[in-house]
C-alpha positions as a Python dict, from the first residue, in 0.01 Angstrom:
ca = {
    (1, 'X'): (0, 0, 0),
    (2, 'X'): (265, 170, -172),
    (3, 'X'): (313, 199, -541),
    (4, 'X'): (617, -88, -582),
    (5, 'X'): (373, -356, -398),
    (6, 'X'): (83, -188, -615),
    (7, 'X'): (301, -241, -967),
    (8, 'X'): (375, -607, -820),
    (9, 'X'): (51, -671, -732),
    (10, 'X'): (-73, -521, -1142),
    (11, 'X'): (213, -783, -1307),
    (12, 'X'): (122, -1084, -1126),
    (13, 'X'): (-272, -1041, -1226),
    (14, 'X'): (-151, -982, -1585),
    (15, 'X'): (88, -1290, -1568),
    (16, 'X'): (-231, -1531, -1410),
    (17, 'X'): (-381, -1448, -1778),
    (18, 'X'): (-69, -1597, -1921),
    (19, 'X'): (-18, -1885, -1729),
    (20, 'X'): (-363, -1984, -1731),
    (21, 'X'): (-463, -1950, -2072),
    (22, 'X'): (-116, -2187, -2112),
    (23, 'X'): (-228, -2445, -1916),
    (24, 'X'): (-644, -2472, -1962),
    (25, 'X'): (-606, -2687, -2292),
    (26, 'X'): (-442, -2905, -2099),
    (27, 'X'): (-704, -2986, -1816),
    (28, 'X'): (-1018, -3107, -1984),
    (29, 'X'): (-1363, -3033, -1859),
    (30, 'X'): (-1358, -3234, -1512),
    (31, 'X'): (-1365, -3051, -1226),
    (32, 'X'): (-1029, -2899, -1045),
    (33, 'X'): (-932, -2751, -717),
    (34, 'X'): (-670, -2435, -788),
    (35, 'X'): (-496, -2319, -451),
    (36, 'X'): (-364, -2010, -513),
    (37, 'X'): (-39, -1988, -308),
    (38, 'X'): (-52, -1615, -285),
    (39, 'X'): (305, -1411, -127),
    (40, 'X'): (164, -1208, 198),
    (41, 'X'): (404, -910, 122),
    (42, 'X'): (156, -819, -166),
    (43, 'X'): (-138, -865, 54),
    (44, 'X'): (-274, -576, 309),
    (45, 'X'): (-241, -645, 656),
    (46, 'X'): (-600, -410, 705),
    (47, 'X'): (-786, -600, 460),
    (48, 'X'): (-660, -916, 378),
    (49, 'X'): (-997, -1077, 262),
    (50, 'X'): (-1055, -754, -5),
    (51, 'X'): (-667, -744, -96),
    (52, 'X'): (-668, -1089, -246),
    (53, 'X'): (-949, -1065, -459),
    (54, 'X'): (-841, -936, -736),
    (55, 'X'): (-640, -1237, -785),
    (56, 'X'): (-932, -1496, -755),
    (57, 'X'): (-1115, -1253, -984),
    (58, 'X'): (-866, -1259, -1229),
    (59, 'X'): (-848, -1610, -1195),
    (60, 'X'): (-1251, -1679, -1234),
    (61, 'X'): (-1264, -1412, -1529),
    (62, 'X'): (-975, -1671, -1714),
    (63, 'X'): (-1142, -1976, -1677),
    (64, 'X'): (-1467, -1815, -1786),
    (65, 'X'): (-1280, -1647, -2076),
    (66, 'X'): (-1121, -1998, -2170),
    (67, 'X'): (-1504, -2176, -2162),
    (68, 'X'): (-1808, -1960, -2100),
    (69, 'X'): (-1984, -2253, -1959),
    (70, 'X'): (-1702, -2327, -1696),
    (71, 'X'): (-1818, -2318, -1321),
    (72, 'X'): (-1604, -2112, -1123),
    (73, 'X'): (-1647, -2107, -753),
    (74, 'X'): (-1467, -1902, -479),
    (75, 'X'): (-1459, -2137, -155),
    (76, 'X'): (-1193, -1998, 95),
    (77, 'X'): (-908, -1836, 193),
    (78, 'X'): (-680, -1903, 469),
    (79, 'X'): (-411, -1647, 602),
    (80, 'X'): (-121, -1758, 769),
    (81, 'X'): (156, -1607, 957),
    (82, 'X'): (473, -1607, 760),
    (83, 'X'): (547, -1558, 381),
    (84, 'X'): (192, -1713, 193),
    (85, 'X'): (-172, -1739, 217),
    (86, 'X'): (-376, -1946, 0),
    (87, 'X'): (-703, -1918, -154),
    (88, 'X'): (-933, -2177, -332),
    (89, 'X'): (-1136, -2184, -635),
    (90, 'X'): (-1331, -2509, -758),
    (91, 'X'): (-1378, -2531, -1148),
    (92, 'X'): (-1647, -2717, -1260),
    (93, 'X'): (-1702, -2891, -927),
    (94, 'X'): (-2070, -2949, -1017),
    (95, 'X'): (-2154, -3188, -737),
    (96, 'X'): (-2033, -2936, -460),
    (97, 'X'): (-2317, -2920, -252),
    (98, 'X'): (-2273, -2627, 41),
    (99, 'X'): (-2506, -2787, 270),
    (100, 'X'): (-2316, -3123, 272),
    (101, 'X'): (-1967, -3017, 213),
    (102, 'X'): (-1870, -3046, 565),
    (103, 'X'): (-1922, -3445, 504),
    (104, 'X'): (-1746, -3454, 133),
    (105, 'X'): (-1486, -3692, 109),
    (106, 'X'): (-1448, -3673, -236),
    (107, 'X'): (-1067, -3563, -388),
    (108, 'X'): (-1062, -3344, -679),
    (109, 'X'): (-708, -3276, -822),
    (110, 'X'): (-541, -2982, -711),
    (111, 'X'): (-357, -2777, -935),
    (112, 'X'): (-97, -2485, -732),
    (113, 'X'): (-133, -2167, -893),
    (114, 'X'): (195, -1978, -710),
    (115, 'X'): (166, -1612, -749),
    (116, 'X'): (525, -1560, -771),
    (117, 'X'): (681, -1169, -799),
    (118, 'X'): (841, -1304, -1089),
    (119, 'X'): (681, -1563, -1312),
    (120, 'X'): (367, -1729, -1149),
    (121, 'X'): (340, -2063, -1237),
    (122, 'X'): (59, -2371, -1202),
    (123, 'X'): (138, -2742, -1091),
    (124, 'X'): (-27, -3049, -1055),
    (125, 'X'): (-3, -3153, -708),
    (126, 'X'): (-177, -3508, -636),
    (127, 'X'): (-47, -3505, -266),
    (128, 'X'): (-276, -3196, -133),
    (129, 'X'): (-561, -3357, -290),
    (130, 'X'): (-653, -3506, 29),
    (131, 'X'): (-499, -3235, 233),
    (132, 'X'): (-731, -2953, 93),
    (133, 'X'): (-1039, -3169, 97),
    (134, 'X'): (-997, -3214, 489),
    (135, 'X'): (-952, -2834, 505),
    (136, 'X'): (-1221, -2770, 365),
    (137, 'X'): (-1452, -3001, 529),
    (138, 'X'): (-1310, -2848, 857),
    (139, 'X'): (-1404, -2498, 779),
    (140, 'X'): (-1723, -2590, 600),
    (141, 'X'): (-1803, -2766, 966),
    (142, 'X'): (-1655, -2437, 1173),
    (143, 'X'): (-1817, -2212, 970),
    (144, 'X'): (-2158, -2323, 1003),
    (145, 'X'): (-2402, -2159, 770),
    (146, 'X'): (-2143, -1861, 658),
    (147, 'X'): (-2160, -1759, 309),
    (148, 'X'): (-1843, -1831, 38),
    (149, 'X'): (-1533, -1752, 36),
    (150, 'X'): (-1492, -1898, 390),
    (151, 'X'): (-1228, -1672, 566),
    (152, 'X'): (-943, -1806, 820),
    (153, 'X'): (-712, -1534, 935),
    (154, 'X'): (-430, -1698, 1141),
    (155, 'X'): (-299, -1351, 1256),
    (156, 'X'): (-595, -1334, 1467),
    (157, 'X'): (-509, -1514, 1778),
    (158, 'X'): (-890, -1562, 1912),
    (159, 'X'): (-915, -1730, 1601),
    (160, 'X'): (-1275, -1933, 1654),
    (161, 'X'): (-1562, -2088, 1471),
    (162, 'X'): (-1899, -1948, 1656),
    (163, 'X'): (-2167, -2132, 1510),
    (164, 'X'): (-2011, -2454, 1377),
    (165, 'X'): (-2238, -2720, 1209),
    (166, 'X'): (-2071, -3032, 1472),
    (167, 'X'): (-2294, -2828, 1708),
    (168, 'X'): (-2640, -2844, 1553),
    (169, 'X'): (-2895, -3147, 1581),
}
């Protein structure tokens, strides 16, 4: 990663703190789902998961700093061809059950944390509640008993689930 990309990453990480600390007092203590919209240009194509982790860690650190009892779970990452990839962090989703997550139809309010090179923002996106819940069900089913975070890289033309839950009896 070159120096300018590293500077952009550091700038975005600093801005996550600013955006979340303004946002968190308004959301209460119920469960929410944060969908991190991440530019692919600041990710390392040789290690997508490793290069997205610092952003997720900053989100989780801010959530815990805001309230030490916050339960933050890094659930999934989807790397897509094109300009953006996404990560999911659940906040205070106390009903989450790894064993049955592939069947869970509970809708959790989705907030999109747009990690922009200029100014990151966070917005409520009600229209994504069902879509993200379905995507996570599919990922939990497809990944079987893989540990969190579930990781799908759509640059991989051979992407396949090796041990899906739906085949288990």
